[in-house]
N, CA, C and O atoms as CSV, one atom per row, in Angstrom:
chain,resi,resn,atom,element,x,y,z
A,1,MET,N,N,-24.236,16.579,9.315
A,1,MET,CA,C,-23.640,16.749,8.018
A,1,MET,C,C,-22.894,15.465,7.642
A,1,MET,O,O,-22.208,14.871,8.474
A,2,LYS,N,N,-23.034,15.046,6.385
A,2,LYS,CA,C,-22.345,13.850,5.918
A,2,LYS,C,C,-20.864,14.119,5.723
A,2,LYS,O,O,-20.444,15.226,5.385
A,3,GLN,N,N,-20.098,13.082,5.945
A,3,GLN,CA,C,-18.654,13.170,5.716
A,3,GLN,C,C,-18.377,12.948,4.236
A,3,GLN,O,O,-18.991,12.090,3.602
A,4,THR,N,N,-17.452,13.725,3.693
A,4,THR,CA,C,-17.004,13.538,2.319
A,4,THR,C,C,-15.627,12.908,2.357
A,4,THR,O,O,-14.708,13.435,2.983
A,5,ASP,N,N,-15.492,11.783,1.686
A,5,ASP,CA,C,-14.210,11.083,1.651
A,5,ASP,C,C,-13.301,11.608,0.546
A,5,ASP,O,O,-12.084,11.688,0.713
A,6,VAL,N,N,-13.910,11.965,-0.587
A,6,VAL,CA,C,-13.136,12.405,-1.748
A,6,VAL,C,C,-13.798,13.639,-2.343
A,6,VAL,O,O,-15.010,13.659,-2.559
A,7,VAL,N,N,-13.002,14.661,-2.606
A,7,VAL,CA,C,-13.480,15.865,-3.281
A,7,VAL,C,C,-12.919,15.846,-4.697
A,7,VAL,O,O,-11.716,15.680,-4.897
A,8,ILE,N,N,-13.801,16.016,-5.678
A,8,ILE,CA,C,-13.409,15.988,-7.088
A,8,ILE,C,C,-13.691,17.357,-7.677
A,8,ILE,O,O,-14.813,17.859,-7.607
A,9,ILE,N,N,-12.662,17.955,-8.258
A,9,ILE,CA,C,-12.805,19.265,-8.889
A,9,ILE,C,C,-12.981,19.046,-10.385
A,9,ILE,O,O,-12.068,18.576,-11.064
A,10,GLY,N,N,-14.147,19.385,-10.886
A,10,GLY,CA,C,-14.440,19.259,-12.308
A,10,GLY,C,C,-15.447,18.160,-12.581
A,10,GLY,O,O,-15.248,17.005,-12.202
A,11,GLY,N,N,-16.526,18.533,-13.241
A,11,GLY,CA,C,-17.590,17.586,-13.572
A,11,GLY,C,C,-17.569,17.167,-15.020
A,11,GLY,O,O,-18.616,16.933,-15.625
A,12,GLY,N,N,-16.368,17.069,-15.581
A,12,GLY,CA,C,-16.233,16.554,-16.943
A,12,GLY,C,C,-16.255,15.036,-16.937
A,12,GLY,O,O,-16.555,14.414,-15.918
A,13,LEU,N,N,-15.939,14.449,-18.068
A,13,LEU,CA,C,-15.983,12.997,-18.197
A,13,LEU,C,C,-15.101,12.302,-17.162
A,13,LEU,O,O,-15.523,11.320,-16.551
A,14,THR,N,N,-13.900,12.793,-16.961
A,14,THR,CA,C,-12.995,12.164,-16.000
A,14,THR,C,C,-13.498,12.326,-14.569
A,14,THR,O,O,-13.513,11.357,-13.808
A,15,GLY,N,N,-13.909,13.535,-14.192
A,15,GLY,CA,C,-14.398,13.767,-12.837
A,15,GLY,C,C,-15.612,12.921,-12.504
A,15,GLY,O,O,-15.706,12.367,-11.409
A,16,LEU,N,N,-16.541,12.820,-13.440
A,16,LEU,CA,C,-17.742,12.019,-13.204
A,16,LEU,C,C,-17.424,10.528,-13.140
A,16,LEU,O,O,-18.040,9.785,-12.376
A,17,THR,N,N,-16.456,10.097,-13.950
A,17,THR,CA,C,-16.041,8.694,-13.912
A,17,THR,C,C,-15.398,8.361,-12.571
A,17,THR,O,O,-15.703,7.331,-11.969
A,18,VAL,N,N,-14.506,9.237,-12.103
A,18,VAL,CA,C,-13.867,9.023,-10.798
A,18,VAL,C,C,-14.922,8.992,-9.693
A,18,VAL,O,O,-14.860,8.144,-8.802
A,19,ALA,N,N,-15.880,9.900,-9.743
A,19,ALA,CA,C,-16.936,9.927,-8.726
A,19,ALA,C,C,-17.719,8.618,-8.706
A,19,ALA,O,O,-18.092,8.133,-7.638
A,20,THR,N,N,-17.966,8.052,-9.869
A,20,THR,CA,C,-18.684,6.779,-9.947
A,20,THR,C,C,-17.888,5.657,-9.300
A,20,THR,O,O,-18.435,4.869,-8.529
A,21,TYR,N,N,-16.590,5.583,-9.613
A,21,TYR,CA,C,-15.746,4.546,-9.006
A,21,TYR,C,C,-15.635,4.733,-7.488
A,21,TYR,O,O,-15.640,3.756,-6.739
A,22,VAL,N,N,-15.536,5.971,-7.044
A,22,VAL,CA,C,-15.457,6.249,-5.603
A,22,VAL,C,C,-16.734,5.775,-4.912
A,22,VAL,O,O,-16.677,5.127,-3.866
A,23,ALA,N,N,-17.884,6.099,-5.499
A,23,ALA,CA,C,-19.161,5.688,-4.913
A,23,ALA,C,C,-19.303,4.169,-4.901
A,23,ALA,O,O,-19.811,3.601,-3.934
A,24,ARG,N,N,-18.860,3.516,-5.960
A,24,ARG,CA,C,-18.931,2.050,-6.007
A,24,ARG,C,C,-18.038,1.405,-4.955
A,24,ARG,O,O,-18.285,0.279,-4.524
A,25,ALA,N,N,-17.004,2.124,-4.547
A,25,ALA,CA,C,-16.110,1.620,-3.497
A,25,ALA,C,C,-16.688,1.871,-2.105
A,25,ALA,O,O,-16.069,1.524,-1.099
A,26,GLY,N,N,-17.879,2.479,-2.052
A,26,GLY,CA,C,-18.533,2.709,-0.771
A,26,GLY,C,C,-18.131,4.001,-0.087
A,26,GLY,O,O,-18.410,4.193,1.096
A,27,LEU,N,N,-17.484,4.877,-0.814
A,27,LEU,CA,C,-17.051,6.156,-0.244
A,27,LEU,C,C,-17.981,7.272,-0.703
A,27,LEU,O,O,-18.694,7.139,-1.697
A,28,GLN,N,N,-17.958,8.368,0.036
A,28,GLN,CA,C,-18.771,9.545,-0.278
A,28,GLN,C,C,-17.935,10.522,-1.093
A,28,GLN,O,O,-16.859,10.935,-0.659
A,29,ALA,N,N,-18.426,10.893,-2.274
A,29,ALA,CA,C,-17.708,11.834,-3.140
A,29,ALA,C,C,-18.512,13.113,-3.300
A,29,ALA,O,O,-19.743,13.094,-3.306
A,30,ALA,N,N,-17.800,14.222,-3.430
A,30,ALA,CA,C,-18.417,15.509,-3.748
A,30,ALA,C,C,-17.747,16.030,-5.010
A,30,ALA,O,O,-16.521,16.125,-5.077
A,31,VAL,N,N,-18.561,16.369,-6.018
A,31,VAL,CA,C,-18.046,16.886,-7.285
A,31,VAL,C,C,-18.371,18.372,-7.359
A,31,VAL,O,O,-19.519,18.772,-7.168
A,32,PHE,N,N,-17.363,19.182,-7.637
A,32,PHE,CA,C,-17.546,20.623,-7.792
A,32,PHE,C,C,-17.268,21.003,-9.238
A,32,PHE,O,O,-16.204,20.695,-9.774
A,33,GLU,N,N,-18.226,21.670,-9.866
A,33,GLU,CA,C,-18.110,22.093,-11.261
A,33,GLU,C,C,-18.476,23.565,-11.354
A,33,GLU,O,O,-19.511,23.981,-10.834
A,34,LYS,N,N,-17.642,24.353,-12.009
A,34,LYS,CA,C,-17.909,25.792,-12.100
A,34,LYS,C,C,-18.928,26.150,-13.182
A,34,LYS,O,O,-19.573,27.195,-13.100
A,35,ALA,N,N,-19.076,25.300,-14.185
A,35,ALA,CA,C,-20.015,25.589,-15.277
A,35,ALA,C,C,-21.451,25.313,-14.832
A,35,ALA,O,O,-21.687,24.680,-13.803
A,36,ALA,N,N,-22.390,25.791,-15.616
A,36,ALA,CA,C,-23.805,25.606,-15.300
A,36,ALA,C,C,-24.272,24.171,-15.544
A,36,ALA,O,O,-25.313,23.763,-15.029
A,37,SER,N,N,-23.510,23.406,-16.325
A,37,SER,CA,C,-23.881,22.020,-16.599
A,37,SER,C,C,-22.655,21.122,-16.488
A,37,SER,O,O,-21.518,21.582,-16.595
A,38,ILE,N,N,-22.905,19.843,-16.272
A,38,ILE,CA,C,-21.801,18.893,-16.163
A,38,ILE,C,C,-21.472,18.314,-17.539
A,38,ILE,O,O,-22.228,18.486,-18.495
A,39,GLY,N,N,-20.352,17.637,-17.621
A,39,GLY,CA,C,-19.951,17.005,-18.868
A,39,GLY,C,C,-18.691,17.601,-19.461
A,39,GLY,O,O,-18.041,16.987,-20.307
A,40,GLY,N,N,-18.348,18.798,-19.015
A,40,GLY,CA,C,-17.138,19.438,-19.524
A,40,GLY,C,C,-17.186,19.639,-21.028
A,40,GLY,O,O,-18.200,20.067,-21.579
A,41,ARG,N,N,-16.091,19.328,-21.677
A,41,ARG,CA,C,-16.011,19.513,-23.126
A,41,ARG,C,C,-16.602,18.354,-23.911
A,41,ARG,O,O,-16.627,18.387,-25.141
A,42,ALA,N,N,-17.073,17.344,-23.222
A,42,ALA,CA,C,-17.723,16.217,-23.898
A,42,ALA,C,C,-19.174,16.585,-24.171
A,42,ALA,O,O,-20.096,15.983,-23.622
A,43,ALA,N,N,-19.359,17.575,-25.020
A,43,ALA,CA,C,-20.700,18.066,-25.319
A,43,ALA,C,C,-20.742,18.583,-26.748
A,43,ALA,O,O,-19.720,18.942,-27.332
A,44,THR,N,N,-21.935,18.611,-27.287
A,44,THR,CA,C,-22.159,19.151,-28.620
A,44,THR,C,C,-23.084,20.346,-28.486
A,44,THR,O,O,-24.076,20.299,-27.758
A,45,GLN,N,N,-22.756,21.406,-29.188
A,45,GLN,CA,C,-23.541,22.637,-29.136
A,45,GLN,C,C,-24.147,22.881,-30.510
A,45,GLN,O,O,-23.453,22.793,-31.523
A,46,ASP,N,N,-25.439,23.187,-30.548
A,46,ASP,CA,C,-26.093,23.536,-31.809
A,46,ASP,C,C,-25.922,25.020,-32.065
A,46,ASP,O,O,-26.174,25.848,-31.190
A,47,HIS,N,N,-25.490,25.349,-33.284
A,47,HIS,CA,C,-25.273,26.747,-33.649
A,47,HIS,C,C,-25.705,26.947,-35.094
A,47,HIS,O,O,-25.065,26.439,-36.014
A,48,GLN,N,N,-26.778,27.678,-35.290
A,48,GLN,CA,C,-27.300,28.011,-36.612
A,48,GLN,C,C,-27.482,26.771,-37.484
A,48,GLN,O,O,-27.131,26.769,-38.664
A,49,GLY,N,N,-28.035,25.722,-36.887
A,49,GLY,CA,C,-28.311,24.499,-37.626
A,49,GLY,C,C,-27.148,23.534,-37.741
A,49,GLY,O,O,-27.278,22.485,-38.372
A,50,TYR,N,N,-26.011,23.866,-37.143
A,50,TYR,CA,C,-24.836,22.998,-37.181
A,50,TYR,C,C,-24.562,22.465,-35.783
A,50,TYR,O,O,-24.784,23.154,-34.787
A,51,SER,N,N,-24.082,21.242,-35.723
A,51,SER,CA,C,-23.677,20.643,-34.451
A,51,SER,C,C,-22.174,20.788,-34.305
A,51,SER,O,O,-21.414,20.300,-35.141
A,52,LEU,N,N,-21.746,21.456,-33.249
A,52,LEU,CA,C,-20.327,21.717,-33.023
A,52,LEU,C,C,-19.867,21.042,-31.743
A,52,LEU,O,O,-20.493,21.196,-30.694
A,53,ASN,N,N,-18.772,20.293,-31.829
A,53,ASN,CA,C,-18.179,19.713,-30.629
A,53,ASN,C,C,-17.469,20.807,-29.863
A,53,ASN,O,O,-16.741,21.610,-30.446
A,54,ARG,N,N,-17.679,20.843,-28.551
A,54,ARG,CA,C,-17.036,21.868,-27.725
A,54,ARG,C,C,-15.588,21.537,-27.424
A,54,ARG,O,O,-14.815,22.424,-27.061
A,55,GLY,N,N,-15.210,20.287,-27.566
A,55,GLY,CA,C,-13.834,19.890,-27.268
A,55,GLY,C,C,-13.324,18.899,-28.285
A,55,GLY,O,O,-14.054,18.446,-29.167
A,56,GLY,N,N,-12.074,18.577,-28.145
A,56,GLY,CA,C,-11.457,17.637,-29.073
A,56,GLY,C,C,-11.652,16.206,-28.626
A,56,GLY,O,O,-10.685,15.446,-28.567
A,57,HIS,N,N,-12.858,15.822,-28.314
A,57,HIS,CA,C,-13.127,14.485,-27.799
A,57,HIS,C,C,-13.647,13.574,-28.906
A,57,HIS,O,O,-14.267,14.027,-29.868
A,58,ALA,N,N,-13.390,12.323,-28.752
A,58,ALA,CA,C,-13.953,11.301,-29.625
A,58,ALA,C,C,-13.992,10.001,-28.830
A,58,ALA,O,O,-13.056,9.678,-28.099
A,59,LEU,N,N,-15.059,9.281,-28.978
A,59,LEU,CA,C,-15.181,7.995,-28.295
A,59,LEU,C,C,-15.064,6.902,-29.352
A,59,LEU,O,O,-16.027,6.584,-30.049
A,60,TYR,N,N,-13.881,6.345,-29.453
A,60,TYR,CA,C,-13.628,5.308,-30.441
A,60,TYR,C,C,-14.113,3.965,-29.911
A,60,TYR,O,O,-14.003,3.706,-28.713
A,61,PRO,N,N,-14.654,3.095,-30.784
A,61,PRO,CA,C,-15.215,1.819,-30.337
A,61,PRO,C,C,-14.254,0.982,-29.491
A,61,PRO,O,O,-14.693,0.336,-28.539
A,62,GLY,N,N,-12.973,0.973,-29.803
A,62,GLY,CA,C,-12.018,0.175,-29.043
A,62,GLY,C,C,-11.186,0.987,-28.074
A,62,GLY,O,O,-10.212,0.482,-27.514
A,63,GLY,N,N,-11.561,2.248,-27.868
A,63,GLY,CA,C,-10.765,3.144,-27.038
A,63,GLY,C,C,-10.972,2.947,-25.547
A,63,GLY,O,O,-11.939,2.323,-25.112
A,64,ALA,N,N,-10.049,3.489,-24.778
A,64,ALA,CA,C,-10.087,3.345,-23.320
A,64,ALA,C,C,-11.335,3.980,-22.717
A,64,ALA,O,O,-11.958,3.396,-21.830
A,65,ALA,N,N,-11.707,5.168,-23.187
A,65,ALA,CA,C,-12.881,5.847,-22.621
A,65,ALA,C,C,-14.147,5.034,-22.864
A,65,ALA,O,O,-14.992,4.923,-21.975
A,66,THR,N,N,-14.284,4.470,-24.045
A,66,THR,CA,C,-15.459,3.656,-24.356
A,66,THR,C,C,-15.500,2.410,-23.483
A,66,THR,O,O,-16.570,2.016,-23.019
A,67,ARG,N,N,-14.350,1.786,-23.253
A,67,ARG,CA,C,-14.301,0.599,-22.390
A,67,ARG,C,C,-14.737,0.947,-20.967
A,67,ARG,O,O,-15.485,0.193,-20.345
A,68,VAL,N,N,-14.275,2.080,-20.454
A,68,VAL,CA,C,-14.646,2.488,-19.093
A,68,VAL,C,C,-16.143,2.765,-19.012
A,68,VAL,O,O,-16.795,2.337,-18.060
A,69,LEU,N,N,-16.695,3.470,-19.987
A,69,LEU,CA,C,-18.124,3.777,-19.968
A,69,LEU,C,C,-18.957,2.503,-20.026
A,69,LEU,O,O,-19.966,2.388,-19.330
A,70,ARG,N,N,-18.546,1.557,-20.841
A,70,ARG,CA,C,-19.280,0.282,-20.905
A,70,ARG,C,C,-19.168,-0.475,-19.584
A,70,ARG,O,O,-20.135,-1.091,-19.135
A,71,GLU,N,N,-17.999,-0.431,-18.968
A,71,GLU,CA,C,-17.813,-1.078,-17.661
A,71,GLU,C,C,-18.766,-0.481,-16.630
A,71,GLU,O,O,-19.230,-1.176,-15.727
A,72,LEU,N,N,-19.051,0.806,-16.771
A,72,LEU,CA,C,-19.970,1.491,-15.863
A,72,LEU,C,C,-21.422,1.361,-16.312
A,72,LEU,O,O,-22.308,2.005,-15.752
A,73,ALA,N,N,-21.664,0.526,-17.325
A,73,ALA,CA,C,-23.005,0.273,-17.869
A,73,ALA,C,C,-23.627,1.522,-18.479
A,73,ALA,O,O,-24.837,1.729,-18.394
A,74,ILE,N,N,-22.787,2.353,-19.095
A,74,ILE,CA,C,-23.261,3.543,-19.799
A,74,ILE,C,C,-23.238,3.240,-21.287
A,74,ILE,O,O,-22.192,2.906,-21.844
A,75,SER,N,N,-24.384,3.357,-21.925
A,75,SER,CA,C,-24.509,3.048,-23.343
A,75,SER,C,C,-23.727,4.055,-24.186
A,75,SER,O,O,-23.813,5.266,-23.982
A,76,VAL,N,N,-22.969,3.523,-25.129
A,76,VAL,CA,C,-22.207,4.372,-26.046
A,76,VAL,C,C,-22.661,4.029,-27.457
A,76,VAL,O,O,-22.181,3.054,-28.036
A,77,PRO,N,N,-23.585,4.815,-28.026
A,77,PRO,CA,C,-24.057,4.501,-29.375
A,77,PRO,C,C,-22.950,4.730,-30.400
A,77,PRO,O,O,-22.241,5.735,-30.355
A,78,ALA,N,N,-22.818,3.791,-31.311
A,78,ALA,CA,C,-21.809,3.911,-32.365
A,78,ALA,C,C,-22.397,4.690,-33.528
A,78,ALA,O,O,-23.606,4.664,-33.761
A,79,GLY,N,N,-21.560,5.361,-34.232
A,79,GLY,CA,C,-21.998,6.111,-35.397
A,79,GLY,C,C,-20.810,6.641,-36.154
A,79,GLY,O,O,-19.693,6.703,-35.639
A,80,SER,N,N,-21.067,7.019,-37.374
A,80,SER,CA,C,-20.019,7.600,-38.207
A,80,SER,C,C,-20.352,9.059,-38.457
A,80,SER,O,O,-21.513,9.398,-38.687
A,81,PRO,N,N,-19.354,9.922,-38.417
A,81,PRO,CA,C,-19.612,11.329,-38.703
A,81,PRO,C,C,-20.118,11.510,-40.130
A,81,PRO,O,O,-19.671,10.828,-41.053
A,82,ARG,N,N,-21.056,12.438,-40.297
A,82,ARG,CA,C,-21.585,12.763,-41.625
A,82,ARG,C,C,-21.402,14.252,-41.858
A,82,ARG,O,O,-21.439,15.053,-40.924
A,83,ASN,N,N,-21.209,14.601,-43.101
A,83,ASN,CA,C,-21.082,16.010,-43.488
A,83,ASN,C,C,-20.055,16.724,-42.618
A,83,ASN,O,O,-20.342,17.769,-42.034
A,84,VAL,N,N,-18.864,16.153,-42.539
A,84,VAL,CA,C,-17.814,16.663,-41.664
A,84,VAL,C,C,-16.846,17.531,-42.442
A,84,VAL,O,O,-16.477,17.212,-43.572
A,85,GLN,N,N,-16.441,18.623,-41.834
A,85,GLN,CA,C,-15.397,19.477,-42.386
A,85,GLN,C,C,-14.413,19.787,-41.278
A,85,GLN,O,O,-14.801,20.001,-40.129
A,86,ALA,N,N,-13.152,19.810,-41.623
A,86,ALA,CA,C,-12.120,20.170,-40.651
A,86,ALA,C,C,-11.489,21.481,-41.082
A,86,ALA,O,O,-11.238,21.698,-42.268
A,87,LEU,N,N,-11.235,22.348,-40.124
A,87,LEU,CA,C,-10.594,23.625,-40.402
A,87,LEU,C,C,-9.216,23.631,-39.765
A,87,LEU,O,O,-9.090,23.484,-38.550
A,88,LEU,N,N,-8.199,23.797,-40.566
A,88,LEU,CA,C,-6.842,23.889,-40.066
A,88,LEU,C,C,-6.527,25.358,-39.846
A,88,LEU,O,O,-6.595,26.156,-40.780
A,89,GLN,N,N,-6.186,25.714,-38.633
A,89,GLN,CA,C,-5.897,27.099,-38.258
A,89,GLN,C,C,-7.062,28.012,-38.618
A,89,GLN,O,O,-6.866,29.172,-38.979
A,90,GLY,N,N,-8.288,27.471,-38.515
A,90,GLY,CA,C,-9.437,28.243,-38.941
A,90,GLY,C,C,-10.237,28.785,-37.851
A,90,GLY,O,O,-11.239,29.457,-38.096
């Protein structure tokens, strides 16, 4: 059985990023996620022809998350929201 150096609880954006850095450091990481898919709330769900963000996430061009993803050689396509509506207490 392989040795695990670091155990990461949660396969969201942060957990997966930490796992990548751990692996790059030459250590063995194990990621545990309770959901059926990884990514956490950084996901979009289609519902009756509408795209709904599952969480309050945004990847801004100059933001910290975007810088980390680019450092990890993960492509972050830029775009502007279209046909957007916000619901306050809705």
